[in-house]
PDB file of N, CA, C, O and CB in Angstrom:
ATOM      1  N   MET A   1     142.685  28.859  -0.937  1.00  0.00           N
ATOM      2  CA  MET A   1     142.309  28.988  -2.327  1.00  0.00           C
ATOM      3  C   MET A   1     143.582  29.180  -3.163  1.00  0.00           C
ATOM      4  O   MET A   1     144.388  30.054  -2.843  1.00  0.00           O
ATOM      5  CB  MET A   1     141.315  30.171  -2.527  1.00  0.00           C
ATOM      6  N   PRO A   2     143.782  28.390  -4.222  1.00  0.00           N
ATOM      7  CA  PRO A   2     144.980  28.545  -5.043  1.00  0.00           C
ATOM      8  C   PRO A   2     144.962  29.857  -5.819  1.00  0.00           C
ATOM      9  O   PRO A   2     143.906  30.359  -6.203  1.00  0.00           O
ATOM     10  CB  PRO A   2     145.112  27.373  -6.008  1.00  0.00           C
ATOM     11  N   ARG A   3     146.139  30.388  -6.036  1.00  0.00           N
ATOM     12  CA  ARG A   3     146.261  31.640  -6.775  1.00  0.00           C
ATOM     13  C   ARG A   3     146.130  31.389  -8.265  1.00  0.00           C
ATOM     14  O   ARG A   3     146.481  30.316  -8.756  1.00  0.00           O
ATOM     15  CB  ARG A   3     147.597  32.325  -6.467  1.00  0.00           C
ATOM     16  N   LYS A   4     145.631  32.367  -8.972  1.00  0.00           N
ATOM     17  CA  LYS A   4     145.533  32.284 -10.431  1.00  0.00           C
ATOM     18  C   LYS A   4     146.930  32.428 -11.019  1.00  0.00           C
ATOM     19  O   LYS A   4     147.768  33.129 -10.453  1.00  0.00           O
ATOM     20  CB  LYS A   4     144.571  33.381 -11.000  1.00  0.00           C
ATOM     21  N   PRO A   5     147.193  31.766 -12.157  1.00  0.00           N
ATOM     22  CA  PRO A   5     148.519  31.888 -12.754  1.00  0.00           C
ATOM     23  C   PRO A   5     148.780  33.304 -13.258  1.00  0.00           C
ATOM     24  O   PRO A   5     147.873  33.981 -13.743  1.00  0.00           O
ATOM     25  CB  PRO A   5     148.675  30.893 -13.897  1.00  0.00           C
ATOM     26  N   LYS A   6     150.033  33.742 -13.136  1.00  0.00           N
ATOM     27  CA  LYS A   6     150.419  35.056 -13.654  1.00  0.00           C
ATOM     28  C   LYS A   6     150.856  34.894 -15.104  1.00  0.00           C
ATOM     29  O   LYS A   6     151.376  33.846 -15.487  1.00  0.00           O
ATOM     30  CB  LYS A   6     151.561  35.695 -12.794  1.00  0.00           C
ATOM     31  N   PHE A   7     150.648  35.920 -15.901  1.00  0.00           N
ATOM     32  CA  PHE A   7     151.039  35.905 -17.297  1.00  0.00           C
ATOM     33  C   PHE A   7     152.314  36.726 -17.456  1.00  0.00           C
ATOM     34  O   PHE A   7     152.607  37.605 -16.645  1.00  0.00           O
ATOM     35  CB  PHE A   7     149.903  36.454 -18.203  1.00  0.00           C
ATOM     36  N   ASP A   8     153.067  36.427 -18.510  1.00  0.00           N
ATOM     37  CA  ASP A   8     154.257  37.228 -18.800  1.00  0.00           C
ATOM     38  C   ASP A   8     153.843  38.680 -18.949  1.00  0.00           C
ATOM     39  O   ASP A   8     152.901  38.992 -19.677  1.00  0.00           O
ATOM     40  CB  ASP A   8     154.981  36.725 -20.086  1.00  0.00           C
ATOM     41  N   GLY A   9     154.538  39.557 -18.268  1.00  0.00           N
ATOM     42  CA  GLY A   9     154.214  40.972 -18.342  1.00  0.00           C
ATOM     43  C   GLY A   9     153.102  41.382 -17.402  1.00  0.00           C
ATOM     44  O   GLY A   9     152.771  42.566 -17.336  1.00  0.00           O
ATOM     45  N   GLY A  10     152.516  40.457 -16.679  1.00  0.00           N
ATOM     46  CA  GLY A  10     151.475  40.783 -15.722  1.00  0.00           C
ATOM     47  C   GLY A  10     150.083  40.729 -16.304  1.00  0.00           C
ATOM     48  O   GLY A  10     149.894  40.679 -17.519  1.00  0.00           O
ATOM     49  N   THR A  11     149.118  40.741 -15.413  1.00  0.00           N
ATOM     50  CA  THR A  11     147.717  40.626 -15.807  1.00  0.00           C
ATOM     51  C   THR A  11     147.261  41.837 -16.614  1.00  0.00           C
ATOM     52  O   THR A  11     146.480  41.689 -17.554  1.00  0.00           O
ATOM     53  CB  THR A  11     146.836  40.459 -14.575  1.00  0.00           C
ATOM     54  N   LYS A  12     147.728  43.017 -16.268  1.00  0.00           N
ATOM     55  CA  LYS A  12     147.305  44.209 -17.020  1.00  0.00           C
ATOM     56  C   LYS A  12     147.761  44.102 -18.474  1.00  0.00           C
ATOM     57  O   LYS A  12     147.003  44.434 -19.386  1.00  0.00           O
ATOM     58  CB  LYS A  12     147.877  45.502 -16.370  1.00  0.00           C
ATOM     59  N   ASN A  13     148.986  43.644 -18.695  1.00  0.00           N
ATOM     60  CA  ASN A  13     149.465  43.478 -20.069  1.00  0.00           C
ATOM     61  C   ASN A  13     148.670  42.406 -20.803  1.00  0.00           C
ATOM     62  O   ASN A  13     148.369  42.551 -21.988  1.00  0.00           O
ATOM     63  CB  ASN A  13     150.955  43.123 -20.076  1.00  0.00           C
ATOM     64  N   ARG A  14     148.331  41.329 -20.099  1.00  0.00           N
ATOM     65  CA  ARG A  14     147.519  40.268 -20.711  1.00  0.00           C
ATOM     66  C   ARG A  14     146.137  40.804 -21.058  1.00  0.00           C
ATOM     67  O   ARG A  14     145.580  40.461 -22.101  1.00  0.00           O
ATOM     68  CB  ARG A  14     147.400  39.045 -19.763  1.00  0.00           C
ATOM     69  N   MET A  15     145.579  41.649 -20.183  1.00  0.00           N
ATOM     70  CA  MET A  15     144.278  42.254 -20.443  1.00  0.00           C
ATOM     71  C   MET A  15     144.345  43.135 -21.691  1.00  0.00           C
ATOM     72  O   MET A  15     143.438  43.122 -22.523  1.00  0.00           O
ATOM     73  CB  MET A  15     143.810  43.078 -19.226  1.00  0.00           C
ATOM     74  N   LEU A  16     145.412  43.885 -21.807  1.00  0.00           N
ATOM     75  CA  LEU A  16     145.613  44.747 -22.973  1.00  0.00           C
ATOM     76  C   LEU A  16     145.731  43.911 -24.245  1.00  0.00           C
ATOM     77  O   LEU A  16     145.145  44.249 -25.274  1.00  0.00           O
ATOM     78  CB  LEU A  16     146.871  45.621 -22.790  1.00  0.00           C
ATOM     79  N   GLU A  17     146.486  42.827 -24.170  1.00  0.00           N
ATOM     80  CA  GLU A  17     146.669  41.931 -25.315  1.00  0.00           C
ATOM     81  C   GLU A  17     145.335  41.307 -25.749  1.00  0.00           C
ATOM     82  O   GLU A  17     145.008  41.297 -26.936  1.00  0.00           O
ATOM     83  CB  GLU A  17     147.684  40.822 -24.966  1.00  0.00           C
ATOM     84  N   VAL A  18     144.583  40.798 -24.800  1.00  0.00           N
ATOM     85  CA  VAL A  18     143.298  40.157 -25.095  1.00  0.00           C
ATOM     86  C   VAL A  18     142.306  41.187 -25.631  1.00  0.00           C
ATOM     87  O   VAL A  18     141.608  40.918 -26.608  1.00  0.00           O
ATOM     88  CB  VAL A  18     142.727  39.467 -23.832  1.00  0.00           C
ATOM     89  N   ALA A  19     142.236  42.346 -25.013  1.00  0.00           N
ATOM     90  CA  ALA A  19     141.304  43.385 -25.456  1.00  0.00           C
ATOM     91  C   ALA A  19     141.618  43.835 -26.875  1.00  0.00           C
ATOM     92  O   ALA A  19     140.703  44.038 -27.673  1.00  0.00           O
ATOM     93  CB  ALA A  19     141.348  44.584 -24.506  1.00  0.00           C
ATOM     94  N   THR A  20     142.880  43.992 -27.196  1.00  0.00           N
ATOM     95  CA  THR A  20     143.271  44.391 -28.550  1.00  0.00           C
ATOM     96  C   THR A  20     142.747  43.384 -29.565  1.00  0.00           C
ATOM     97  O   THR A  20     142.134  43.756 -30.565  1.00  0.00           O
ATOM     98  CB  THR A  20     144.806  44.518 -28.662  1.00  0.00           C
ATOM     99  N   LYS A  21     142.991  42.121 -29.300  1.00  0.00           N
ATOM    100  CA  LYS A  21     142.538  41.053 -30.199  1.00  0.00           C
ATOM    101  C   LYS A  21     141.014  41.060 -30.320  1.00  0.00           C
ATOM    102  O   LYS A  21     140.479  40.986 -31.426  1.00  0.00           O
ATOM    103  CB  LYS A  21     143.025  39.676 -29.693  1.00  0.00           C
ATOM    104  N   MET A  22     140.325  41.146 -29.200  1.00  0.00           N
ATOM    105  CA  MET A  22     138.862  41.093 -29.220  1.00  0.00           C
ATOM    106  C   MET A  22     138.246  42.323 -29.884  1.00  0.00           C
ATOM    107  O   MET A  22     137.265  42.197 -30.617  1.00  0.00           O
ATOM    108  CB  MET A  22     138.331  40.957 -27.806  1.00  0.00           C
ATOM    109  N   PHE A  23     138.800  43.502 -29.641  1.00  0.00           N
ATOM    110  CA  PHE A  23     138.270  44.705 -30.275  1.00  0.00           C
ATOM    111  C   PHE A  23     138.407  44.628 -31.789  1.00  0.00           C
ATOM    112  O   PHE A  23     137.509  45.060 -32.513  1.00  0.00           O
ATOM    113  CB  PHE A  23     138.986  45.948 -29.744  1.00  0.00           C
ATOM    114  N   PHE A  24     139.519  44.083 -32.277  1.00  0.00           N
ATOM    115  CA  PHE A  24     139.699  43.956 -33.717  1.00  0.00           C
ATOM    116  C   PHE A  24     138.819  42.861 -34.311  1.00  0.00           C
ATOM    117  O   PHE A  24     138.323  43.005 -35.429  1.00  0.00           O
ATOM    118  CB  PHE A  24     141.152  43.674 -34.034  1.00  0.00           C
ATOM    119  N   GLU A  25     138.621  41.774 -33.577  1.00  0.00           N
ATOM    120  CA  GLU A  25     137.817  40.659 -34.085  1.00  0.00           C
ATOM    121  C   GLU A  25     136.317  40.884 -33.937  1.00  0.00           C
ATOM    122  O   GLU A  25     135.550  40.598 -34.856  1.00  0.00           O
ATOM    123  CB  GLU A  25     138.201  39.391 -33.374  1.00  0.00           C
ATOM    124  N   LYS A  26     135.893  41.401 -32.770  1.00  0.00           N
ATOM    125  CA  LYS A  26     134.465  41.506 -32.470  1.00  0.00           C
ATOM    126  C   LYS A  26     133.958  42.943 -32.420  1.00  0.00           C
ATOM    127  O   LYS A  26     132.756  43.158 -32.269  1.00  0.00           O
ATOM    128  CB  LYS A  26     134.176  40.835 -31.162  1.00  0.00           C
ATOM    129  N   SER A  27     134.813  43.901 -32.539  1.00  0.00           N
ATOM    130  CA  SER A  27     134.543  45.335 -32.433  1.00  0.00           C
ATOM    131  C   SER A  27     134.467  45.767 -30.971  1.00  0.00           C
ATOM    132  O   SER A  27     134.344  44.944 -30.064  1.00  0.00           O
ATOM    133  CB  SER A  27     133.234  45.690 -33.159  1.00  0.00           C
ATOM    134  N   TYR A  28     134.542  47.056 -30.775  1.00  0.00           N
ATOM    135  CA  TYR A  28     134.440  47.618 -29.425  1.00  0.00           C
ATOM    136  C   TYR A  28     133.075  47.297 -28.829  1.00  0.00           C
ATOM    137  O   TYR A  28     132.977  46.816 -27.700  1.00  0.00           O
ATOM    138  CB  TYR A  28     134.673  49.151 -29.447  1.00  0.00           C
ATOM    139  N   GLU A  29     132.027  47.567 -29.595  1.00  0.00           N
ATOM    140  CA  GLU A  29     130.665  47.342 -29.103  1.00  0.00           C
ATOM    141  C   GLU A  29     130.371  45.862 -28.879  1.00  0.00           C
ATOM    142  O   GLU A  29     129.583  45.513 -27.999  1.00  0.00           O
ATOM    143  CB  GLU A  29     129.655  47.921 -30.082  1.00  0.00           C
ATOM    144  N   GLY A  30     130.996  44.993 -29.664  1.00  0.00           N
ATOM    145  CA  GLY A  30     130.751  43.560 -29.555  1.00  0.00           C
ATOM    146  C   GLY A  30     131.555  42.867 -28.471  1.00  0.00           C
ATOM    147  O   GLY A  30     131.411  41.663 -28.263  1.00  0.00           O
ATOM    148  N   THR A  31     132.400  43.621 -27.779  1.00  0.00           N
ATOM    149  CA  THR A  31     133.246  43.067 -26.723  1.00  0.00           C
ATOM    150  C   THR A  31     132.838  43.648 -25.382  1.00  0.00           C
ATOM    151  O   THR A  31     132.760  44.866 -25.222  1.00  0.00           O
ATOM    152  CB  THR A  31     134.738  43.351 -27.004  1.00  0.00           C
ATOM    153  N   SER A  32     132.580  42.783 -24.429  1.00  0.00           N
ATOM    154  CA  SER A  32     132.223  43.261 -23.091  1.00  0.00           C
ATOM    155  C   SER A  32     133.404  43.078 -22.140  1.00  0.00           C
ATOM    156  O   SER A  32     134.336  42.324 -22.422  1.00  0.00           O
ATOM    157  CB  SER A  32     130.974  42.514 -22.554  1.00  0.00           C
ATOM    158  N   VAL A  33     133.348  43.767 -21.034  1.00  0.00           N
ATOM    159  CA  VAL A  33     134.362  43.611 -19.991  1.00  0.00           C
ATOM    160  C   VAL A  33     134.391  42.149 -19.541  1.00  0.00           C
ATOM    161  O   VAL A  33     135.462  41.583 -19.323  1.00  0.00           O
ATOM    162  CB  VAL A  33     134.076  44.561 -18.780  1.00  0.00           C
ATOM    163  N   ARG A  34     133.224  41.552 -19.405  1.00  0.00           N
ATOM    164  CA  ARG A  34     133.153  40.146 -18.990  1.00  0.00           C
ATOM    165  C   ARG A  34     133.814  39.221 -20.015  1.00  0.00           C
ATOM    166  O   ARG A  34     134.457  38.242 -19.636  1.00  0.00           O
ATOM    167  CB  ARG A  34     131.692  39.730 -18.780  1.00  0.00           C
ATOM    168  N   ASP A  35     133.663  39.520 -21.305  1.00  0.00           N
ATOM    169  CA  ASP A  35     134.343  38.728 -22.344  1.00  0.00           C
ATOM    170  C   ASP A  35     135.856  38.783 -22.143  1.00  0.00           C
ATOM    171  O   ASP A  35     136.545  37.767 -22.232  1.00  0.00           O
ATOM    172  CB  ASP A  35     133.971  39.244 -23.763  1.00  0.00           C
ATOM    173  N   ILE A  36     136.350  39.970 -21.875  1.00  0.00           N
ATOM    174  CA  ILE A  36     137.797  40.174 -21.718  1.00  0.00           C
ATOM    175  C   ILE A  36     138.319  39.423 -20.500  1.00  0.00           C
ATOM    176  O   ILE A  36     139.297  38.681 -20.597  1.00  0.00           O
ATOM    177  CB  ILE A  36     138.122  41.676 -21.592  1.00  0.00           C
ATOM    178  N   VAL A  37     137.669  39.615 -19.351  1.00  0.00           N
ATOM    179  CA  VAL A  37     138.181  38.972 -18.137  1.00  0.00           C
ATOM    180  C   VAL A  37     138.038  37.456 -18.196  1.00  0.00           C
ATOM    181  O   VAL A  37     138.848  36.733 -17.616  1.00  0.00           O
ATOM    182  CB  VAL A  37     137.454  39.510 -16.909  1.00  0.00           C
ATOM    183  N   LYS A  38     137.027  36.978 -18.885  1.00  0.00           N
ATOM    184  CA  LYS A  38     136.866  35.527 -19.043  1.00  0.00           C
ATOM    185  C   LYS A  38     138.047  34.959 -19.827  1.00  0.00           C
ATOM    186  O   LYS A  38     138.609  33.928 -19.457  1.00  0.00           O
ATOM    187  CB  LYS A  38     135.525  35.192 -19.759  1.00  0.00           C
ATOM    188  N   GLU A  39     138.417  35.635 -20.908  1.00  0.00           N
ATOM    189  CA  GLU A  39     139.551  35.184 -21.721  1.00  0.00           C
ATOM    190  C   GLU A  39     140.874  35.304 -20.963  1.00  0.00           C
ATOM    191  O   GLU A  39     141.748  34.447 -21.098  1.00  0.00           O
ATOM    192  CB  GLU A  39     139.622  35.990 -23.020  1.00  0.00           C
ATOM    193  N   VAL A  40     141.019  36.352 -20.177  1.00  0.00           N
ATOM    194  CA  VAL A  40     142.237  36.557 -19.386  1.00  0.00           C
ATOM    195  C   VAL A  40     142.322  35.533 -18.260  1.00  0.00           C
ATOM    196  O   VAL A  40     143.408  35.084 -17.894  1.00  0.00           O
ATOM    197  CB  VAL A  40     142.277  37.986 -18.808  1.00  0.00           C
ATOM    198  N   GLY A  41     141.157  35.169 -17.714  1.00  0.00           N
ATOM    199  CA  GLY A  41     141.129  34.224 -16.609  1.00  0.00           C
ATOM    200  C   GLY A  41     141.214  34.907 -15.259  1.00  0.00           C
ATOM    201  O   GLY A  41     141.811  34.382 -14.319  1.00  0.00           O
ATOM    202  N   CYS A  42     140.611  36.083 -15.171  1.00  0.00           N
ATOM    203  CA  CYS A  42     140.616  36.813 -13.906  1.00  0.00           C
ATOM    204  C   CYS A  42     139.196  37.250 -13.570  1.00  0.00           C
ATOM    205  O   CYS A  42     138.264  37.008 -14.337  1.00  0.00           O
ATOM    206  CB  CYS A  42     141.565  38.039 -13.974  1.00  0.00           C
ATOM    207  N   GLU A  43     139.044  37.885 -12.437  1.00  0.00           N
ATOM    208  CA  GLU A  43     137.740  38.355 -11.974  1.00  0.00           C
ATOM    209  C   GLU A  43     137.481  39.772 -12.490  1.00  0.00           C
ATOM    210  O   GLU A  43     138.414  40.522 -12.779  1.00  0.00           O
ATOM    211  CB  GLU A  43     137.662  38.318 -10.427  1.00  0.00           C
ATOM    212  N   VAL A  44     136.200  40.120 -12.598  1.00  0.00           N
ATOM    213  CA  VAL A  44     135.810  41.451 -13.071  1.00  0.00           C
ATOM    214  C   VAL A  44     136.401  42.541 -12.175  1.00  0.00           C
ATOM    215  O   VAL A  44     136.778  43.607 -12.663  1.00  0.00           O
ATOM    216  CB  VAL A  44     134.273  41.576 -13.117  1.00  0.00           C
ATOM    217  N   GLY A  45     136.484  42.282 -10.878  1.00  0.00           N
ATOM    218  CA  GLY A  45     137.043  43.268  -9.955  1.00  0.00           C
ATOM    219  C   GLY A  45     138.466  43.661 -10.303  1.00  0.00           C
ATOM    220  O   GLY A  45     138.866  44.807 -10.096  1.00  0.00           O
ATOM    221  N   LEU A  46     139.240  42.707 -10.839  1.00  0.00           N
ATOM    222  CA  LEU A  46     140.618  43.014 -11.225  1.00  0.00           C
ATOM    223  C   LEU A  46     140.645  43.965 -12.415  1.00  0.00           C
ATOM    224  O   LEU A  46     141.524  44.821 -12.511  1.00  0.00           O
ATOM    225  CB  LEU A  46     141.386  41.724 -11.560  1.00  0.00           C
ATOM    226  N   PHE A  47     139.684  43.816 -13.319  1.00  0.00           N
ATOM    227  CA  PHE A  47     139.582  44.761 -14.434  1.00  0.00           C
ATOM    228  C   PHE A  47     139.451  46.177 -13.883  1.00  0.00           C
ATOM    229  O   PHE A  47     140.143  47.095 -14.324  1.00  0.00           O
ATOM    230  CB  PHE A  47     138.372  44.414 -15.353  1.00  0.00           C
ATOM    231  N   TYR A  48     138.547  46.341 -12.906  1.00  0.00           N
ATOM    232  CA  TYR A  48     138.299  47.671 -12.353  1.00  0.00           C
ATOM    233  C   TYR A  48     139.413  48.152 -11.425  1.00  0.00           C
ATOM    234  O   TYR A  48     139.439  49.321 -11.042  1.00  0.00           O
ATOM    235  CB  TYR A  48     136.992  47.673 -11.608  1.00  0.00           C
ATOM    236  N   TYR A  49     140.317  47.273 -11.069  1.00  0.00           N
ATOM    237  CA  TYR A  49     141.527  47.689 -10.353  1.00  0.00           C
ATOM    238  C   TYR A  49     142.430  48.467 -11.317  1.00  0.00           C
ATOM    239  O   TYR A  49     143.052  49.457 -10.930  1.00  0.00           O
ATOM    240  CB  TYR A  49     142.284  46.449  -9.756  1.00  0.00           C
ATOM    241  N   TYR A  50     142.495  48.017 -12.563  1.00  0.00           N
ATOM    242  CA  TYR A  50     143.361  48.639 -13.566  1.00  0.00           C
ATOM    243  C   TYR A  50     142.670  49.752 -14.361  1.00  0.00           C
ATOM    244  O   TYR A  50     143.309  50.741 -14.722  1.00  0.00           O
ATOM    245  CB  TYR A  50     143.864  47.586 -14.517  1.00  0.00           C
ATOM    246  N   TYR A  51     141.385  49.599 -14.632  1.00  0.00           N
ATOM    247  CA  TYR A  51     140.666  50.543 -15.501  1.00  0.00           C
ATOM    248  C   TYR A  51     139.334  50.935 -14.857  1.00  0.00           C
ATOM    249  O   TYR A  51     138.662  50.112 -14.237  1.00  0.00           O
ATOM    250  CB  TYR A  51     140.424  49.924 -16.910  1.00  0.00           C
ATOM    251  N   LYS A  52     138.967  52.220 -15.019  1.00  0.00           N
ATOM    252  CA  LYS A  52     137.677  52.669 -14.500  1.00  0.00           C
ATOM    253  C   LYS A  52     136.538  52.220 -15.416  1.00  0.00           C
ATOM    254  O   LYS A  52     135.451  51.879 -14.949  1.00  0.00           O
ATOM    255  CB  LYS A  52     137.664  54.200 -14.345  1.00  0.00           C
ATOM    256  N   THR A  53     136.798  52.225 -16.722  1.00  0.00           N
ATOM    257  CA  THR A  53     135.764  51.880 -17.700  1.00  0.00           C
ATOM    258  C   THR A  53     136.376  51.137 -18.874  1.00  0.00           C
ATOM    259  O   THR A  53     137.596  51.075 -19.025  1.00  0.00           O
ATOM    260  CB  THR A  53     135.033  53.143 -18.191  1.00  0.00           C
ATOM    261  N   LYS A  54     135.505  50.573 -19.702  1.00  0.00           N
ATOM    262  CA  LYS A  54     135.960  49.937 -20.941  1.00  0.00           C
ATOM    263  C   LYS A  54     136.585  50.987 -21.862  1.00  0.00           C
ATOM    264  O   LYS A  54     137.526  50.687 -22.597  1.00  0.00           O
ATOM    265  CB  LYS A  54     134.782  49.215 -21.656  1.00  0.00           C
ATOM    266  N   ASP A  55     136.070  52.206 -21.823  1.00  0.00           N
ATOM    267  CA  ASP A  55     136.647  53.299 -22.619  1.00  0.00           C
ATOM    268  C   ASP A  55     138.111  53.539 -22.254  1.00  0.00           C
ATOM    269  O   ASP A  55     138.939  53.774 -23.134  1.00  0.00           O
ATOM    270  CB  ASP A  55     135.840  54.591 -22.417  1.00  0.00           C
ATOM    271  N   ASP A  56     138.431  53.482 -20.965  1.00  0.00           N
ATOM    272  CA  ASP A  56     139.819  53.670 -20.524  1.00  0.00           C
ATOM    273  C   ASP A  56     140.721  52.576 -21.090  1.00  0.00           C
ATOM    274  O   ASP A  56     141.839  52.849 -21.525  1.00  0.00           O
ATOM    275  CB  ASP A  56     139.901  53.680 -18.983  1.00  0.00           C
ATOM    276  N   LEU A  57     140.231  51.345 -21.082  1.00  0.00           N
ATOM    277  CA  LEU A  57     140.993  50.247 -21.670  1.00  0.00           C
ATOM    278  C   LEU A  57     141.161  50.465 -23.161  1.00  0.00           C
ATOM    279  O   LEU A  57     142.247  50.246 -23.698  1.00  0.00           O
ATOM    280  CB  LEU A  57     140.306  48.900 -21.402  1.00  0.00           C
ATOM    281  N   PHE A  58     140.111  50.891 -23.835  1.00  0.00           N
ATOM    282  CA  PHE A  58     140.184  51.131 -25.275  1.00  0.00           C
ATOM    283  C   PHE A  58     141.224  52.202 -25.601  1.00  0.00           C
ATOM    284  O   PHE A  58     141.964  52.076 -26.576  1.00  0.00           O
ATOM    285  CB  PHE A  58     138.810  51.548 -25.817  1.00  0.00           C
ATOM    286  N   MET A  59     141.277  53.240 -24.796  1.00  0.00           N
ATOM    287  CA  MET A  59     142.281  54.293 -25.007  1.00  0.00           C
ATOM    288  C   MET A  59     143.688  53.719 -24.839  1.00  0.00           C
ATOM    289  O   MET A  59     144.593  54.073 -25.596  1.00  0.00           O
ATOM    290  CB  MET A  59     142.057  55.473 -24.016  1.00  0.00           C
ATOM    291  N   ASP A  60     143.877  52.850 -23.869  1.00  0.00           N
ATOM    292  CA  ASP A  60     145.167  52.184 -23.663  1.00  0.00           C
ATOM    293  C   ASP A  60     145.517  51.316 -24.876  1.00  0.00           C
ATOM    294  O   ASP A  60     146.661  51.311 -25.332  1.00  0.00           O
ATOM    295  CB  ASP A  60     145.135  51.322 -22.372  1.00  0.00           C
ATOM    296  N   VAL A  61     144.537  50.589 -25.389  1.00  0.00           N
ATOM    297  CA  VAL A  61     144.735  49.754 -26.575  1.00  0.00           C
ATOM    298  C   VAL A  61     145.160  50.623 -27.753  1.00  0.00           C
ATOM    299  O   VAL A  61     146.110  50.285 -28.460  1.00  0.00           O
ATOM    300  CB  VAL A  61     143.444  48.967 -26.920  1.00  0.00           C
ATOM    301  N   MET A  62     144.474  51.727 -27.968  1.00  0.00           N
ATOM    302  CA  MET A  62     144.787  52.602 -29.099  1.00  0.00           C
ATOM    303  C   MET A  62     146.169  53.241 -28.949  1.00  0.00           C
ATOM    304  O   MET A  62     146.903  53.356 -29.930  1.00  0.00           O
ATOM    305  CB  MET A  62     143.721  53.691 -29.234  1.00  0.00           C
ATOM    306  N   GLU A  63     146.526  53.653 -27.747  1.00  0.00           N
ATOM    307  CA  GLU A  63     147.856  54.232 -27.525  1.00  0.00           C
ATOM    308  C   GLU A  63     148.952  53.210 -27.833  1.00  0.00           C
ATOM    309  O   GLU A  63     149.962  53.534 -28.457  1.00  0.00           O
ATOM    310  CB  GLU A  63     147.991  54.733 -26.070  1.00  0.00           C
ATOM    311  N   HIS A  64     148.736  51.985 -27.389  1.00  0.00           N
ATOM    312  CA  HIS A  64     149.703  50.917 -27.646  1.00  0.00           C
ATOM    313  C   HIS A  64     149.801  50.635 -29.148  1.00  0.00           C
ATOM    314  O   HIS A  64     150.899  50.504 -29.688  1.00  0.00           O
ATOM    315  CB  HIS A  64     149.308  49.632 -26.881  1.00  0.00           C
ATOM    316  N   PHE A  65     148.668  50.542 -29.807  1.00  0.00           N
ATOM    317  CA  PHE A  65     148.617  50.280 -31.248  1.00  0.00           C
ATOM    318  C   PHE A  65     149.320  51.401 -32.023  1.00  0.00           C
ATOM    319  O   PHE A  65     150.113  51.131 -32.925  1.00  0.00           O
ATOM    320  CB  PHE A  65     147.148  50.137 -31.721  1.00  0.00           C
ATOM    321  N   LEU A  66     149.032  52.635 -31.677  1.00  0.00           N
ATOM    322  CA  LEU A  66     149.652  53.765 -32.382  1.00  0.00           C
ATOM    323  C   LEU A  66     151.154  53.843 -32.114  1.00  0.00           C
ATOM    324  O   LEU A  66     151.911  54.255 -32.993  1.00  0.00           O
ATOM    325  CB  LEU A  66     148.983  55.078 -31.966  1.00  0.00           C
ATOM    326  N   SER A  67     151.596  53.458 -30.924  1.00  0.00           N
ATOM    327  CA  SER A  67     153.032  53.457 -30.643  1.00  0.00           C
ATOM    328  C   SER A  67     153.745  52.402 -31.493  1.00  0.00           C
ATOM    329  O   SER A  67     154.878  52.617 -31.922  1.00  0.00           O
ATOM    330  CB  SER A  67     153.289  53.198 -29.142  1.00  0.00           C
ATOM    331  N   LEU A  68     153.087  51.266 -31.739  1.00  0.00           N
ATOM    332  CA  LEU A  68     153.676  50.241 -32.612  1.00  0.00           C
ATOM    333  C   LEU A  68     153.774  50.735 -34.055  1.00  0.00           C
ATOM    334  O   LEU A  68     154.775  50.503 -34.732  1.00  0.00           O
ATOM    335  CB  LEU A  68     152.844  48.946 -32.556  1.00  0.00           C
ATOM    336  N   ILE A  69     152.737  51.410 -34.513  1.00  0.00           N
ATOM    337  CA  ILE A  69     152.762  51.962 -35.870  1.00  0.00           C
ATOM    338  C   ILE A  69     153.870  53.003 -35.995  1.00  0.00           C
ATOM    339  O   ILE A  69     154.586  53.050 -36.995  1.00  0.00           O
ATOM    340  CB  ILE A  69     151.394  52.586 -36.233  1.00  0.00           C
ATOM    341  N   LYS A  70     153.997  53.822 -34.983  1.00  0.00           N
ATOM    342  CA  LYS A  70     155.049  54.848 -34.986  1.00  0.00           C
ATOM    343  C   LYS A  70     156.433  54.206 -35.081  1.00  0.00           C
ATOM    344  O   LYS A  70     157.296  54.689 -35.815  1.00  0.00           O
ATOM    345  CB  LYS A  70     154.955  55.723 -33.715  1.00  0.00           C
ATOM    346  N   LEU A  71     156.640  53.123 -34.341  1.00  0.00           N
ATOM    347  CA  LEU A  71     157.932  52.407 -34.395  1.00  0.00           C
ATOM    348  C   LEU A  71     158.219  51.870 -35.797  1.00  0.00           C
ATOM    349  O   LEU A  71     159.351  51.927 -36.278  1.00  0.00           O
ATOM    350  CB  LEU A  71     157.942  51.245 -33.383  1.00  0.00           C
ATOM    351  N   ILE A  72     157.198  51.361 -36.428  1.00  0.00           N
ATOM    352  CA  ILE A  72     157.357  50.791 -37.780  1.00  0.00           C
ATOM    353  C   ILE A  72     157.771  51.880 -38.766  1.00  0.00           C
ATOM    354  O   ILE A  72     158.675  51.665 -39.574  1.00  0.00           O
ATOM    355  CB  ILE A  72     156.037  50.115 -38.253  1.00  0.00           C
ATOM    356  N   PHE A  73     157.132  53.032 -38.714  1.00  0.00           N
ATOM    357  CA  PHE A  73     157.410  54.085 -39.680  1.00  0.00           C
ATOM    358  C   PHE A  73     158.637  54.925 -39.336  1.00  0.00           C
ATOM    359  O   PHE A  73     159.122  55.684 -40.175  1.00  0.00           O
ATOM    360  CB  PHE A  73     156.221  54.975 -39.798  1.00  0.00           C
ATOM    361  N   MET A  74     159.139  54.796 -38.117  1.00  0.00           N
ATOM    362  CA  MET A  74     160.337  55.537 -37.741  1.00  0.00           C
ATOM    363  C   MET A  74     161.604  54.818 -38.209  1.00  0.00           C
ATOM    364  O   MET A  74     162.675  55.422 -38.260  1.00  0.00           O
ATOM    365  CB  MET A  74     160.377  55.743 -36.223  1.00  0.00           C
ATOM    366  N   HIS A  75     161.489  53.541 -38.549  1.00  0.00           N
ATOM    367  CA  HIS A  75     162.667  52.781 -38.982  1.00  0.00           C
ATOM    368  C   HIS A  75     162.791  52.759 -40.457  1.00  0.00           C
ATOM    369  O   HIS A  75     163.727  52.163 -40.989  1.00  0.00           O
ATOM    370  CB  HIS A  75     162.622  51.381 -38.470  1.00  0.00           C
TER     371      HIS A  75
END
């Protein structure tokens, strides 16, 4: 079976990138784990390798977003 392509920064970073976009476009409630993994191009099991729940991913998204805002206002 051929391997799935890797993304720059790894699959977890790609998952974070896709989830951020989807949460802002479709809302947290309007985005499912299956929506995210479909866009990333991986299996649902890989999501659960990185995150226990969608809430855990959302917290990661928010931490990343707030760190970017902090960088902007620190300069």
